[in-house]
C-alpha positions in Angstrom: 12.6 16.2 -27.6 13.4 13.6 -24.8 15.0 11.1 -27.3 17.8 11.7 -29.8 19.0 9.1 -32.3 22.8 9.2 -32.8 23.3 6.3 -35.3 21.3 3.6 -37.1 22.7 0.4 -38.6 22.6 0.1 -42.3 22.1 -3.7 -42.4 19.6 -4.0 -39.6 17.2 -1.8 -37.7 19.6 -1.3 -34.7 19.7 2.2 -33.3 21.9 4.1 -30.8 20.6 7.1 -29.0 20.2 9.2 -25.8 17.1 9.3 -23.7 16.8 12.4 -21.5 14.9 11.9 -18.2 14.3 13.8 -15.0 17.1 11.8 -13.4 19.7 12.0 -16.1 20.5 10.8 -19.6 20.4 7.2 -20.5 22.3 5.8 -23.4 20.4 3.5 -25.6 20.1 0.6 -26.3 19.8 -0.2 -22.7 19.1 -3.2 -20.5 17.3 -2.3 -17.3 17.6 -4.5 -14.2 14.3 -5.2 -12.5 13.7 -3.7 -9.0 10.1 -5.0 -8.7 9.7 -3.9 -5.1 12.3 -1.1 -5.1 15.2 -3.6 -5.0 17.1 -5.6 -7.5 17.1 -8.9 -5.8 20.4 -9.6 -3.9 21.9 -6.4 -5.4 22.6 -3.1 -3.4 22.3 0.3 -4.9 26.1 0.6 -4.4 26.4 -2.5 -6.6 24.2 -0.8 -9.3 26.5 2.2 -9.2 29.7 0.1 -9.7 27.9 -1.7 -12.5 27.2 1.6 -14.2 23.4 1.1 -14.1 21.6 4.3 -15.1 18.1 2.9 -15.5 16.0 0.3 -13.7 12.4 -0.9 -13.7 10.1 -0.9 -10.6 6.5 -2.2 -10.4 3.6 0.1 -9.5 1.3 -2.8 -8.4 3.7 -4.2 -5.9 4.8 -0.9 -4.4 1.1 0.2 -4.2 0.4 -2.8 -2.0 3.6 -2.7 -0.1 4.9 -0.5 1.5 2.1 1.8 0.0 2.5 5.0 -2.0 1.9 7.1 1.2 5.1 5.8 2.7 7.1 6.4 -0.5 5.6 9.8 -0.9 6.5 10.7 2.7 10.1 9.6 1.9 10.4 12.1 -0.9 9.6 9.7 -3.7 10.9 6.4 -4.9 14.4 7.6 -5.8 15.0 8.8 -2.2 13.2 5.9 -0.6 15.5 3.3 -2.3 18.5 5.5 -2.6 18.8 5.3 -6.4 19.5 8.5 -8.4 19.2 7.1 -12.0 16.1 6.7 -14.2 13.2 4.6 -12.9 10.6 3.3 -15.2 7.5 2.0 -13.5 5.4 -0.9 -15.0 1.7 -0.3 -14.4 1.3 -3.8 -12.9 -1.4 -4.7 -15.4 0.5 -7.9 -16.3 0.8 -9.0 -12.7 -2.8 -8.3 -11.9 -4.2 -9.9 -15.0 -2.1 -13.0 -14.6 -3.8 -13.8 -11.3 -7.0 -15.1 -12.8 -8.3 -16.4 -9.5 -7.9 -13.1 -7.8 -9.3 -10.4 -10.2 -12.2 -9.3 -12.3 -11.8 -7.2 -15.4 -14.2 -4.8 -17.2 -13.9 -1.7 -19.3 -13.5 0.5 -16.3 -10.5 -1.3 -14.9 -9.5 -4.2 -12.7 -10.9 -5.3 -9.3 -8.5 -7.7 -7.5 -7.6 -9.2 -4.2 -4.1 -8.6 -2.8 -1.9 -11.6 -3.0 -0.4 -10.4 0.3 -3.5 -10.2 2.6 -6.6 -10.7 0.4 -7.7 -7.1 0.6 -9.8 -5.8 -2.3 -8.5 -3.0 -4.6 -9.6 -1.4 -7.8 -7.1 -0.3 -10.4 -8.4 2.1 -13.1 -6.4 3.8 -15.9 -6.5 7.0 -13.9 -5.5 5.3 -10.7 -2.4 3.8 -12.2 -1.3 7.3 -13.3 -2.0 8.6 -9.8 0.1 5.8 -8.2 3.0 6.6 -10.4 2.8 10.3 -9.6 3.0 9.4 -5.9 6.0 7.1 -6.6 7.7 10.0 -8.5 9.2 7.7 -11.2 10.6 9.1 -14.4 8.8 7.0 -17.1 5.2 6.1 -16.6 3.3 3.3 -18.3 -0.4 2.8 -18.8 -2.9 0.1 -17.6 -3.1 -2.7 -20.2 -4.7 -6.1 -20.7 -2.1 -8.6 -21.8 -3.8 -11.6 -23.5 -2.4 -15.0 -22.7 -0.7 -17.2 -25.3 -2.3 -18.7 -27.2 -5.3 -16.4 -27.7 -7.8 -16.5 -30.5 -8.2 -13.3 -32.5 -11.4 -12.4 -30.9 -9.9 -12.6 -27.4 -6.8 -10.7 -28.6 -8.9 -8.0 -30.2 -11.0 -7.5 -27.1 -7.9 -7.1 -25.0 -6.5 -4.6 -27.5 -9.6 -2.5 -27.6 -9.7 -2.4 -23.9 -6.1 -1.4 -23.7 -6.5 1.4 -26.2 -9.6 2.6 -24.2 -7.6 2.6 -21.1 -4.7 4.5 -22.8 -7.1 7.2 -23.9 -8.3 7.6 -20.3 -4.8 7.7 -19.0 -3.6 10.6 -21.1 -5.8 13.4 -19.5 -4.8 12.1 -16.1 -1.1 12.1 -17.0 -1.4 15.6 -18.5 -3.0 16.9 -15.3 -0.1 15.7 -13.2 2.4 17.0 -15.6 0.7 20.4 -15.5 1.0 20.4 -11.7 4.8 20.3 -11.8 5.7 16.7 -12.6 8.1 16.1 -15.5 7.7 12.4 -16.3 7.8 10.7 -19.7 4.8 8.7 -20.8 5.3 5.2 -22.4 1.8 3.8 -23.3 1.7 0.0 -23.6 1.0 -1.4 -27.1 -0.7 -4.7 -27.3 -2.2 -6.8 -30.2 -0.9 -10.3 -29.4 0.7 -12.1 -32.4 -1.9 -10.9 -35.0 -0.2 -8.5 -37.5 -3.5 -6.7 -38.2 -4.0 -6.1 -34.4 -0.5 -4.8 -34.0 -1.1 -2.5 -37.0 -4.3 -1.2 -35.3 -2.4 -0.6 -32.1 0.4 1.3 -33.8 -2.2 3.5 -35.6 -3.9 4.3 -32.4 -0.5 5.2 -30.8 -0.2 8.1 -33.4 -3.3 9.6 -31.8 -1.9 9.6 -28.3 0.7 12.0 -26.9 3.6 9.9 -25.9 7.4 10.1 -25.2 8.0 6.4 -26.0 6.2 3.1 -26.7 6.1 0.1 -24.4 5.9 -3.1 -26.4 3.8 -5.5 -24.4 2.5 -9.0 -25.0 5.8 -10.7 -25.7 7.6 -13.4 -23.7 4.2 -15.0 -22.7 5.1 -18.5 -23.7 5.3 -18.0 -27.5 7.9 -19.7 -29.7 10.9 -17.4 -30.3 10.5 -17.2 -34.1 7.0 -15.8 -33.5 8.4 -13.2 -31.1 10.9 -11.9 -33.6 8.5 -11.9 -36.6 5.8 -10.0 -34.7 8.4 -7.6 -33.2 9.8 -7.0 -36.7 6.4 -6.2 -38.1 5.5 -4.0 -35.1 8.7 -1.8 -35.1 8.2 -1.2 -38.8 4.9 0.6 -37.9 6.4 2.9 -35.2 7.7 6.4 -35.4 11.5 6.6 -35.7 11.8 9.5 -33.2 10.4 7.6 -30.2 12.2 5.0 -28.1 10.8 1.5 -28.2 10.7 -0.4 -24.8 10.4 -4.2 -25.2 8.9 -5.4 -21.9 10.2 -8.6 -20.1 12.8 -9.7 -22.7 16.4 -10.0 -21.7 18.5 -13.1 -22.1 22.0 -12.5 -23.7 21.0 -13.8 -27.2 17.7 -11.7 -27.0 19.6 -8.5 -26.4 21.3 -8.7 -29.8 18.3 -10.0 -31.7 15.9 -7.4 -30.2 18.2 -4.5 -30.9 18.6 -5.7 -34.5 14.8 -5.3 -34.8 14.8 -1.7 -33.6 14.4 -2.0 -29.9 16.0 0.7 -27.6 15.1 -0.5 -24.1 14.6 -3.9 -22.4 14.1 -5.3 -18.9 14.0 -8.8 -17.5 14.3 -10.5 -14.1 16.1 -13.4 -15.8 19.8 -12.6 -15.0 19.2 -12.4 -11.3 16.5 -15.1 -11.1 18.8 -17.7 -12.7 21.6 -16.5 -10.4 19.6 -17.5 -7.4 19.3 -21.0 -8.9 23.1 -21.2 -9.4 23.3 -20.4 -13.1 26.2 -18.2 -14.2 26.6 -16.4 -17.5 29.8 -16.2 -19.5 30.7 -15.0 -23.0 30.9 -18.6 -24.0 27.4 -19.7 -22.7 25.9 -20.4 -19.3 26.4 -23.2 -16.8 25.3 -24.2 -13.3 27.9 -23.5 -10.6 26.8 -26.5 -8.6 27.8 -29.1 -11.3 30.2 -31.6 -9.8 32.8 -30.7 -12.4 33.4 -27.4 -10.6 34.0 -28.8 -7.1 37.8 -28.4 -7.5 37.8 -25.9 -10.3 39.7 -22.9 -8.9 39.3 -20.7 -12.0 37.0 -17.8 -11.9 33.6 -18.0 -13.6 35.1 -16.3 -16.7 38.9 -15.7 -16.9 38.5 -12.6 -19.0 35.7 -11.0 -17.0 36.7 -7.9 -15.1 34.0 -7.9 -12.5 35.1 -8.1 -8.8 33.6 -11.6 -8.5 35.8 -13.1 -11.2 38.7 -11.2 -9.8 38.4 -12.7 -6.3 36.3 -15.9 -6.2 36.6 -19.3 -7.8 33.9 -21.6 -9.3 34.7 -24.1 -6.5 34.1 -21.5 -3.8 30.9 -20.2 -5.4 29.6 -23.8 -5.8 30.4 -24.4 -2.2 28.5 -21.3 -1.1 25.5 -22.4 -3.1 25.4 -25.9 -1.7 25.9 -24.6 1.8 23.0 -22.2 1.2 25.1 -19.1 2.1 23.2 -16.0 1.1 26.4 -14.3 -0.2 26.4 -16.4 -3.3 23.1 -14.8 -4.5 24.8 -11.4 -4.5 28.0 -12.6 -6.1 26.4 -14.5 -9.0 23.7 -11.9 -9.6 26.4 -9.2 -9.8 28.4 -11.2 -12.2 25.4 -11.9 -14.4 24.4 -8.2 -14.5 28.0 -7.3 -15.3 27.8 -9.5 -18.3 24.5 -8.0 -19.4 26.0 -4.5 -19.1 29.1 -5.6 -21.0 26.9 -6.9 -23.9 24.9 -3.7 -24.1 28.2 -1.7 -24.2 29.4 -3.9 -27.1 26.1 -3.5 -28.9 26.1 0.3 -28.6 29.7 0.5 -29.7 29.1 -1.7 -32.7 26.1 0.5 -33.8 28.1 3.7 -33.4 31.0 2.2 -35.4 28.9 0.6 -38.1 29.9 -2.9 -37.2 26.7 -4.1 -35.5 25.8 -7.1 -37.7 29.3 -8.5 -37.8 29.7 -8.1 -34.0 26.3 -9.7 -33.4 27.2 -12.8 -35.5 30.6 -13.1 -33.8 29.2 -12.8 -30.3 26.4 -15.2 -30.8 28.6 -17.8 -32.4 30.9 -17.7 -29.5 28.2 -17.6 -26.9 26.4 -20.6 -28.4 29.6 -22.7 -28.4 29.2 -23.4 -24.7 33.0 -23.4 -24.5 32.8 -22.5 -20.8 31.7 -26.0 -20.1 34.4 -28.4 -18.9 35.2 -31.4 -21.1 
């Protein structure tokens, strides 16, 4: 077994466990920073180490196009290429390809698309995606999927699901061949179904027919209202096996970490903490604010007085705001680091709360404080 549950909350579906991977054990629930192109934007691998990051996500589509899998294979695999020794989960890139409606064509065999970099034509099949991930040498592999847009009518969502399930069936033999040849990755097929309960049920039933080490929950965070996200996620996790980790794709703002874990999610990833950092938005236990607001021009307090990250230990709001207005690149690293530190701190609190049987109480207390926006100046 690659996944072991250590505790489950009695009032919610929150779980704490350990995922064993070829590059070490990962404590769950876990938030994975996104290293789309083998780099978490503005963050070094040394930063990731001091943050205690044990798992990240990279993107097969982007790395296939640039620098190319031949380069990464020659370097000894993605871990050596980027200098990261923790777990790497690779997204298939299906979402990226399928979101470029003017650059691709889709049929039951796969996706034909033109590179967003140079216009060259490529074909991605379910088998090709598995081959790409084998050349990258990542730890957790996903499958090619079709993610329907929001909103989609039921016919469109059903067609996307049927295609995704067919692609999953084609991926499994390819995955097994690579595994038989000495690879030791974990397979996380992507489960679709849009926001139709019957389609999610159909997808979950199909998953029971497929050998898998975990389940990737796709089709969320595509523009739907939050209450629909949670009701659909709640329904979906009720349908899944208890002994497999659930990876919720593309979800990861502070409130969402607590709410997703409460519904039985074990793994999440999102570019949000570092993306908003590059726009000057900082996170605190009391909410978020923009460092460039005029109120902080002479505010010499740290971002968060109680934060123990090196940024809050050394730099003031006034200084960070100055760097941002002056377009100094250092500010992207500093705010990104702080934001990821807060995300790691939240996940640590969540895991501890589950293990001690205090998850729901801790969740309510944290969210009440976070939503107060007390970090904002009067």
